[in-house]
Biotite code that builds the C-alpha atoms (Angstrom):
import biotite.structure as struc

atoms = struc.array([
    struc.Atom([24.024, -2.859, 21.102], chain_id="A", res_id=1, res_name="MET", atom_name="CA", element="C"),
    struc.Atom([22.115, -3.972, 18.038], chain_id="A", res_id=2, res_name="THR", atom_name="CA", element="C"),
    struc.Atom([18.371, -4.450, 17.877], chain_id="A", res_id=3, res_name="ALA", atom_name="CA", element="C"),
    struc.Atom([18.984, -8.171, 17.474], chain_id="A", res_id=4, res_name="ALA", atom_name="CA", element="C"),
    struc.Atom([20.949, -8.280, 20.716], chain_id="A", res_id=5, res_name="ALA", atom_name="CA", element="C"),
    struc.Atom([18.273, -6.263, 22.521], chain_id="A", res_id=6, res_name="ARG", atom_name="CA", element="C"),
    struc.Atom([15.621, -8.654, 21.229], chain_id="A", res_id=7, res_name="ALA", atom_name="CA", element="C"),
    struc.Atom([17.698, -11.640, 22.315], chain_id="A", res_id=8, res_name="GLY", atom_name="CA", element="C"),
    struc.Atom([18.274, -13.222, 18.944], chain_id="A", res_id=9, res_name="GLY", atom_name="CA", element="C"),
    struc.Atom([19.556, -12.921, 15.427], chain_id="A", res_id=10, res_name="ALA", atom_name="CA", element="C"),
    struc.Atom([18.059, -10.439, 12.995], chain_id="A", res_id=11, res_name="PRO", atom_name="CA", element="C"),
    struc.Atom([14.883, -11.816, 11.442], chain_id="A", res_id=12, res_name="ALA", atom_name="CA", element="C"),
    struc.Atom([16.218, -10.947, 8.001], chain_id="A", res_id=13, res_name="VAL", atom_name="CA", element="C"),
    struc.Atom([19.506, -10.409, 6.292], chain_id="A", res_id=14, res_name="ARG", atom_name="CA", element="C"),
    struc.Atom([20.010, -6.763, 5.437], chain_id="A", res_id=15, res_name="ILE", atom_name="CA", element="C"),
    struc.Atom([22.020, -6.329, 2.269], chain_id="A", res_id=16, res_name="GLU", atom_name="CA", element="C"),
    struc.Atom([23.631, -3.407, 0.500], chain_id="A", res_id=17, res_name="GLY", atom_name="CA", element="C"),
    struc.Atom([26.040, -0.719, 1.592], chain_id="A", res_id=18, res_name="GLN", atom_name="CA", element="C"),
    struc.Atom([26.020, 1.963, 4.246], chain_id="A", res_id=19, res_name="CYS", atom_name="CA", element="C"),
    struc.Atom([28.780, 4.434, 5.012], chain_id="A", res_id=20, res_name="GLU", atom_name="CA", element="C"),
    struc.Atom([29.824, 4.172, 8.682], chain_id="A", res_id=21, res_name="PRO", atom_name="CA", element="C"),
    struc.Atom([28.704, 7.711, 9.533], chain_id="A", res_id=22, res_name="ARG", atom_name="CA", element="C"),
    struc.Atom([25.148, 6.710, 8.530], chain_id="A", res_id=23, res_name="PHE", atom_name="CA", element="C"),
    struc.Atom([25.097, 3.575, 10.701], chain_id="A", res_id=24, res_name="ALA", atom_name="CA", element="C"),
    struc.Atom([22.017, 4.914, 12.511], chain_id="A", res_id=25, res_name="ALA", atom_name="CA", element="C"),
    struc.Atom([20.043, 4.474, 9.282], chain_id="A", res_id=26, res_name="VAL", atom_name="CA", element="C"),
    struc.Atom([21.061, 0.818, 9.087], chain_id="A", res_id=27, res_name="ARG", atom_name="CA", element="C"),
    struc.Atom([20.184, 0.424, 12.768], chain_id="A", res_id=28, res_name="GLN", atom_name="CA", element="C"),
    struc.Atom([16.735, 1.946, 12.222], chain_id="A", res_id=29, res_name="ALA", atom_name="CA", element="C"),
    struc.Atom([16.098, -0.445, 9.332], chain_id="A", res_id=30, res_name="LEU", atom_name="CA", element="C"),
    struc.Atom([17.207, -3.406, 11.441], chain_id="A", res_id=31, res_name="GLU", atom_name="CA", element="C"),
    struc.Atom([15.019, -2.208, 14.319], chain_id="A", res_id=32, res_name="ASP", atom_name="CA", element="C"),
    struc.Atom([12.013, -2.187, 12.010], chain_id="A", res_id=33, res_name="ASN", atom_name="CA", element="C"),
    struc.Atom([12.526, -5.875, 11.289], chain_id="A", res_id=34, res_name="PHE", atom_name="CA", element="C"),
    struc.Atom([13.458, -7.045, 14.773], chain_id="A", res_id=35, res_name="VAL", atom_name="CA", element="C"),
    struc.Atom([11.249, -4.848, 16.939], chain_id="A", res_id=36, res_name="LEU", atom_name="CA", element="C"),
    struc.Atom([8.354, -4.005, 14.624], chain_id="A", res_id=37, res_name="ARG", atom_name="CA", element="C"),
    struc.Atom([8.002, -7.187, 12.563], chain_id="A", res_id=38, res_name="ASP", atom_name="CA", element="C"),
    struc.Atom([8.643, -5.408, 9.259], chain_id="A", res_id=39, res_name="GLU", atom_name="CA", element="C"),
    struc.Atom([8.000, -7.695, 6.287], chain_id="A", res_id=40, res_name="LEU", atom_name="CA", element="C"),
    struc.Atom([10.318, -6.088, 3.755], chain_id="A", res_id=41, res_name="GLY", atom_name="CA", element="C"),
    struc.Atom([11.879, -2.719, 3.196], chain_id="A", res_id=42, res_name="SER", atom_name="CA", element="C"),
    struc.Atom([14.578, -0.688, 1.518], chain_id="A", res_id=43, res_name="ALA", atom_name="CA", element="C"),
    struc.Atom([16.183, 2.682, 2.031], chain_id="A", res_id=44, res_name="VAL", atom_name="CA", element="C"),
    struc.Atom([18.491, 4.654, -0.226], chain_id="A", res_id=45, res_name="CYS", atom_name="CA", element="C"),
    struc.Atom([20.013, 7.983, 0.796], chain_id="A", res_id=46, res_name="VAL", atom_name="CA", element="C"),
    struc.Atom([21.988, 10.440, -1.268], chain_id="A", res_id=47, res_name="TYR", atom_name="CA", element="C"),
    struc.Atom([23.970, 13.098, 0.575], chain_id="A", res_id=48, res_name="HIS", atom_name="CA", element="C"),
    struc.Atom([25.733, 15.918, -1.238], chain_id="A", res_id=49, res_name="GLU", atom_name="CA", element="C"),
    struc.Atom([25.204, 14.148, -4.556], chain_id="A", res_id=50, res_name="GLY", atom_name="CA", element="C"),
    struc.Atom([26.605, 10.770, -3.471], chain_id="A", res_id=51, res_name="ARG", atom_name="CA", element="C"),
    struc.Atom([24.831, 7.561, -2.544], chain_id="A", res_id=52, res_name="LYS", atom_name="CA", element="C"),
    struc.Atom([25.755, 6.958, 1.097], chain_id="A", res_id=53, res_name="VAL", atom_name="CA", element="C"),
    struc.Atom([23.123, 4.372, 2.042], chain_id="A", res_id=54, res_name="VAL", atom_name="CA", element="C"),
    struc.Atom([21.564, 1.663, -0.121], chain_id="A", res_id=55, res_name="ASP", atom_name="CA", element="C"),
    struc.Atom([20.065, -1.108, 2.017], chain_id="A", res_id=56, res_name="LEU", atom_name="CA", element="C"),
    struc.Atom([17.304, -3.674, 1.600], chain_id="A", res_id=57, res_name="TRP", atom_name="CA", element="C"),
    struc.Atom([16.034, -6.787, 3.269], chain_id="A", res_id=58, res_name="GLY", atom_name="CA", element="C"),
    struc.Atom([13.061, -8.929, 4.091], chain_id="A", res_id=59, res_name="GLY", atom_name="CA", element="C"),
    struc.Atom([10.425, -10.263, 1.761], chain_id="A", res_id=60, res_name="HIS", atom_name="CA", element="C"),
    struc.Atom([7.939, -9.065, -0.834], chain_id="A", res_id=61, res_name="LEU", atom_name="CA", element="C"),
    struc.Atom([5.159, -11.415, 0.276], chain_id="A", res_id=62, res_name="ASP", atom_name="CA", element="C"),
    struc.Atom([3.489, -12.347, 3.552], chain_id="A", res_id=63, res_name="ALA", atom_name="CA", element="C"),
    struc.Atom([4.448, -16.005, 3.059], chain_id="A", res_id=64, res_name="ALA", atom_name="CA", element="C"),
    struc.Atom([8.071, -14.839, 3.052], chain_id="A", res_id=65, res_name="ARG", atom_name="CA", element="C"),
    struc.Atom([8.898, -16.819, -0.064], chain_id="A", res_id=66, res_name="THR", atom_name="CA", element="C"),
    struc.Atom([9.995, -13.921, -2.298], chain_id="A", res_id=67, res_name="ARG", atom_name="CA", element="C"),
    struc.Atom([13.056, -12.067, -0.964], chain_id="A", res_id=68, res_name="PRO", atom_name="CA", element="C"),
    struc.Atom([13.357, -8.324, -1.299], chain_id="A", res_id=69, res_name="TRP", atom_name="CA", element="C"),
    struc.Atom([16.181, -7.652, -3.744], chain_id="A", res_id=70, res_name="ARG", atom_name="CA", element="C"),
    struc.Atom([18.218, -4.627, -4.704], chain_id="A", res_id=71, res_name="GLU", atom_name="CA", element="C"),
    struc.Atom([15.975, -3.942, -7.699], chain_id="A", res_id=72, res_name="ASN", atom_name="CA", element="C"),
    struc.Atom([12.585, -4.963, -6.247], chain_id="A", res_id=73, res_name="SER", atom_name="CA", element="C"),
    struc.Atom([9.711, -2.829, -7.472], chain_id="A", res_id=74, res_name="ILE", atom_name="CA", element="C"),
    struc.Atom([6.941, -2.043, -5.006], chain_id="A", res_id=75, res_name="VAL", atom_name="CA", element="C"),
    struc.Atom([3.973, 0.312, -4.821], chain_id="A", res_id=76, res_name="ALA", atom_name="CA", element="C"),
    struc.Atom([4.803, 3.328, -2.690], chain_id="A", res_id=77, res_name="MET", atom_name="CA", element="C"),
    struc.Atom([1.235, 4.611, -2.388], chain_id="A", res_id=78, res_name="TYR", atom_name="CA", element="C"),
    struc.Atom([1.137, 8.005, -0.658], chain_id="A", res_id=79, res_name="SER", atom_name="CA", element="C"),
    struc.Atom([4.777, 8.259, 0.416], chain_id="A", res_id=80, res_name="ILE", atom_name="CA", element="C"),
    struc.Atom([5.418, 10.488, -2.600], chain_id="A", res_id=81, res_name="ALA", atom_name="CA", element="C"),
    struc.Atom([3.139, 13.146, -1.081], chain_id="A", res_id=82, res_name="LYS", atom_name="CA", element="C"),
    struc.Atom([5.542, 13.826, 1.768], chain_id="A", res_id=83, res_name="SER", atom_name="CA", element="C"),
    struc.Atom([8.520, 13.947, -0.593], chain_id="A", res_id=84, res_name="MET", atom_name="CA", element="C"),
    struc.Atom([6.725, 16.415, -2.870], chain_id="A", res_id=85, res_name="CYS", atom_name="CA", element="C"),
    struc.Atom([5.729, 18.605, 0.082], chain_id="A", res_id=86, res_name="ALA", atom_name="CA", element="C"),
    struc.Atom([9.294, 18.516, 1.405], chain_id="A", res_id=87, res_name="LEU", atom_name="CA", element="C"),
    struc.Atom([10.642, 19.528, -2.011], chain_id="A", res_id=88, res_name="SER", atom_name="CA", element="C"),
    struc.Atom([8.202, 22.449, -2.263], chain_id="A", res_id=89, res_name="VAL", atom_name="CA", element="C"),
    struc.Atom([9.151, 23.632, 1.232], chain_id="A", res_id=90, res_name="HIS", atom_name="CA", element="C"),
    struc.Atom([12.844, 23.525, 0.316], chain_id="A", res_id=91, res_name="ILE", atom_name="CA", element="C"),
    struc.Atom([12.073, 25.661, -2.750], chain_id="A", res_id=92, res_name="LEU", atom_name="CA", element="C"),
    struc.Atom([10.061, 28.056, -0.565], chain_id="A", res_id=93, res_name="ALA", atom_name="CA", element="C"),
    struc.Atom([12.930, 28.298, 1.917], chain_id="A", res_id=94, res_name="ASP", atom_name="CA", element="C"),
    struc.Atom([15.237, 29.211, -0.965], chain_id="A", res_id=95, res_name="ARG", atom_name="CA", element="C"),
    struc.Atom([12.781, 31.838, -2.199], chain_id="A", res_id=96, res_name="GLY", atom_name="CA", element="C"),
    struc.Atom([12.172, 29.951, -5.452], chain_id="A", res_id=97, res_name="GLN", atom_name="CA", element="C"),
    struc.Atom([8.444, 29.386, -4.887], chain_id="A", res_id=98, res_name="ILE", atom_name="CA", element="C"),
    struc.Atom([5.812, 31.323, -2.938], chain_id="A", res_id=99, res_name="ASP", atom_name="CA", element="C"),
    struc.Atom([3.498, 29.185, -0.818], chain_id="A", res_id=100, res_name="LEU", atom_name="CA", element="C"),
    struc.Atom([0.847, 31.927, -0.976], chain_id="A", res_id=101, res_name="ASP", atom_name="CA", element="C"),
    struc.Atom([0.918, 32.279, -4.766], chain_id="A", res_id=102, res_name="ALA", atom_name="CA", element="C"),
    struc.Atom([-1.810, 30.715, -6.893], chain_id="A", res_id=103, res_name="PRO", atom_name="CA", element="C"),
    struc.Atom([-0.719, 27.410, -8.426], chain_id="A", res_id=104, res_name="VAL", atom_name="CA", element="C"),
    struc.Atom([-1.733, 28.965, -11.767], chain_id="A", res_id=105, res_name="ALA", atom_name="CA", element="C"),
    struc.Atom([1.178, 31.415, -11.402], chain_id="A", res_id=106, res_name="HIS", atom_name="CA", element="C"),
    struc.Atom([3.506, 28.451, -11.994], chain_id="A", res_id=107, res_name="TYR", atom_name="CA", element="C"),
    struc.Atom([1.111, 26.246, -14.001], chain_id="A", res_id=108, res_name="TRP", atom_name="CA", element="C"),
    struc.Atom([-1.392, 28.441, -15.906], chain_id="A", res_id=109, res_name="PRO", atom_name="CA", element="C"),
    struc.Atom([-3.464, 25.521, -17.222], chain_id="A", res_id=110, res_name="GLU", atom_name="CA", element="C"),
    struc.Atom([-4.226, 24.453, -13.642], chain_id="A", res_id=111, res_name="PHE", atom_name="CA", element="C"),
    struc.Atom([-6.605, 27.443, -13.265], chain_id="A", res_id=112, res_name="ALA", atom_name="CA", element="C"),
    struc.Atom([-9.308, 25.681, -15.317], chain_id="A", res_id=113, res_name="GLN", atom_name="CA", element="C"),
    struc.Atom([-12.621, 24.635, -13.774], chain_id="A", res_id=114, res_name="ALA", atom_name="CA", element="C"),
    struc.Atom([-12.534, 27.044, -10.835], chain_id="A", res_id=115, res_name="GLY", atom_name="CA", element="C"),
    struc.Atom([-9.040, 26.286, -9.558], chain_id="A", res_id=116, res_name="LYS", atom_name="CA", element="C"),
    struc.Atom([-7.695, 29.813, -10.158], chain_id="A", res_id=117, res_name="ASP", atom_name="CA", element="C"),
    struc.Atom([-7.718, 30.596, -6.400], chain_id="A", res_id=118, res_name="LYS", atom_name="CA", element="C"),
    struc.Atom([-5.925, 27.401, -5.317], chain_id="A", res_id=119, res_name="VAL", atom_name="CA", element="C"),
    struc.Atom([-2.653, 28.356, -3.623], chain_id="A", res_id=120, res_name="LEU", atom_name="CA", element="C"),
    struc.Atom([0.592, 26.393, -3.533], chain_id="A", res_id=121, res_name="VAL", atom_name="CA", element="C"),
    struc.Atom([0.000, 26.182, 0.238], chain_id="A", res_id=122, res_name="ARG", atom_name="CA", element="C"),
    struc.Atom([-3.289, 24.344, -0.414], chain_id="A", res_id=123, res_name="HIS", atom_name="CA", element="C"),
    struc.Atom([-1.512, 21.774, -2.568], chain_id="A", res_id=124, res_name="ILE", atom_name="CA", element="C"),
    struc.Atom([1.192, 20.907, -0.022], chain_id="A", res_id=125, res_name="VAL", atom_name="CA", element="C"),
    struc.Atom([-1.314, 20.759, 2.851], chain_id="A", res_id=126, res_name="SER", atom_name="CA", element="C"),
    struc.Atom([-3.578, 18.468, 0.795], chain_id="A", res_id=127, res_name="HIS", atom_name="CA", element="C"),
    struc.Atom([-6.647, 20.685, 1.092], chain_id="A", res_id=128, res_name="ASN", atom_name="CA", element="C"),
    struc.Atom([-6.873, 22.121, -2.422], chain_id="A", res_id=129, res_name="CYS", atom_name="CA", element="C"),
    struc.Atom([-10.049, 20.213, -3.310], chain_id="A", res_id=130, res_name="GLY", atom_name="CA", element="C"),
    struc.Atom([-8.414, 18.265, -6.135], chain_id="A", res_id=131, res_name="VAL", atom_name="CA", element="C"),
    struc.Atom([-8.176, 14.522, -5.665], chain_id="A", res_id=132, res_name="HIS", atom_name="CA", element="C"),
    struc.Atom([-7.816, 11.433, -7.804], chain_id="A", res_id=133, res_name="PHE", atom_name="CA", element="C"),
    struc.Atom([-10.807, 10.881, -10.045], chain_id="A", res_id=134, res_name="GLN", atom_name="CA", element="C"),
    struc.Atom([-11.668, 8.149, -12.474], chain_id="A", res_id=135, res_name="ASP", atom_name="CA", element="C"),
    struc.Atom([-12.674, 10.778, -15.054], chain_id="A", res_id=136, res_name="ALA", atom_name="CA", element="C"),
    struc.Atom([-10.037, 9.688, -17.511], chain_id="A", res_id=137, res_name="GLY", atom_name="CA", element="C"),
    struc.Atom([-9.826, 6.637, -19.678], chain_id="A", res_id=138, res_name="LYS", atom_name="CA", element="C"),
    struc.Atom([-8.558, 3.263, -18.468], chain_id="A", res_id=139, res_name="PRO", atom_name="CA", element="C"),
    struc.Atom([-4.788, 3.356, -18.582], chain_id="A", res_id=140, res_name="GLY", atom_name="CA", element="C"),
    struc.Atom([-4.508, 7.121, -18.045], chain_id="A", res_id=141, res_name="ASP", atom_name="CA", element="C"),
    struc.Atom([-2.693, 6.541, -14.749], chain_id="A", res_id=142, res_name="VAL", atom_name="CA", element="C"),
    struc.Atom([0.220, 5.246, -16.827], chain_id="A", res_id=143, res_name="PHE", atom_name="CA", element="C"),
    struc.Atom([0.176, 8.286, -19.147], chain_id="A", res_id=144, res_name="ASP", atom_name="CA", element="C"),
    struc.Atom([1.760, 11.388, -17.584], chain_id="A", res_id=145, res_name="TYR", atom_name="CA", element="C"),
    struc.Atom([0.319, 13.837, -20.127], chain_id="A", res_id=146, res_name="ASP", atom_name="CA", element="C"),
    struc.Atom([-3.188, 12.375, -19.799], chain_id="A", res_id=147, res_name="ALA", atom_name="CA", element="C"),
    struc.Atom([-3.034, 12.639, -15.999], chain_id="A", res_id=148, res_name="MET", atom_name="CA", element="C"),
    struc.Atom([-1.887, 16.260, -16.212], chain_id="A", res_id=149, res_name="ILE", atom_name="CA", element="C"),
    struc.Atom([-4.806, 17.081, -18.560], chain_id="A", res_id=150, res_name="ARG", atom_name="CA", element="C"),
    struc.Atom([-7.228, 15.298, -16.196], chain_id="A", res_id=151, res_name="ASN", atom_name="CA", element="C"),
    struc.Atom([-5.989, 17.376, -13.244], chain_id="A", res_id=152, res_name="ILE", atom_name="CA", element="C"),
    struc.Atom([-6.194, 20.589, -15.279], chain_id="A", res_id=153, res_name="GLU", atom_name="CA", element="C"),
    struc.Atom([-9.826, 19.884, -16.282], chain_id="A", res_id=154, res_name="ARG", atom_name="CA", element="C"),
    struc.Atom([-10.971, 18.727, -12.844], chain_id="A", res_id=155, res_name="GLN", atom_name="CA", element="C"),
    struc.Atom([-13.105, 21.045, -10.729], chain_id="A", res_id=156, res_name="ALA", atom_name="CA", element="C"),
    struc.Atom([-12.372, 21.159, -6.985], chain_id="A", res_id=157, res_name="PRO", atom_name="CA", element="C"),
    struc.Atom([-14.508, 18.723, -4.988], chain_id="A", res_id=158, res_name="ALA", atom_name="CA", element="C"),
    struc.Atom([-14.602, 21.233, -2.103], chain_id="A", res_id=159, res_name="TRP", atom_name="CA", element="C"),
    struc.Atom([-13.633, 24.832, -1.421], chain_id="A", res_id=160, res_name="GLN", atom_name="CA", element="C"),
    struc.Atom([-9.812, 25.026, -1.277], chain_id="A", res_id=161, res_name="PRO", atom_name="CA", element="C"),
    struc.Atom([-8.256, 25.875, 2.048], chain_id="A", res_id=162, res_name="GLY", atom_name="CA", element="C"),
])
């Protein structure tokens, strides 16, 4: 039974894209978000074993529901990248390719500046390393990868890591 049937009506939005049948639960979860949780707009794309197996989108980009979400819609993801980064680091740790208890400076020597030499990889992925976004750079630095890296390297921890 679909979420629409459980809710007693048609889906609130048209979900577009492709989804391999064995990943139908992903499509169902996306539909549930719209029908049961009043989702405004959303997309999900999943690669499995190097192949795109799910690429779905639907809903709207604005609260007035005048701008449809499209295949190539660009949206701010805010902090969602933190969980993906932490997941990636844990996969590397599981494979023995990174040590969670090693100083970050072991992998990124320039990071040790300004008292960050004792910050461990573990502190980074648990978000308690003491380094946070600062406005110390120039306007526009957030769009300049190298400038942001230099700003992080020069930044002193705002609190004791750990």
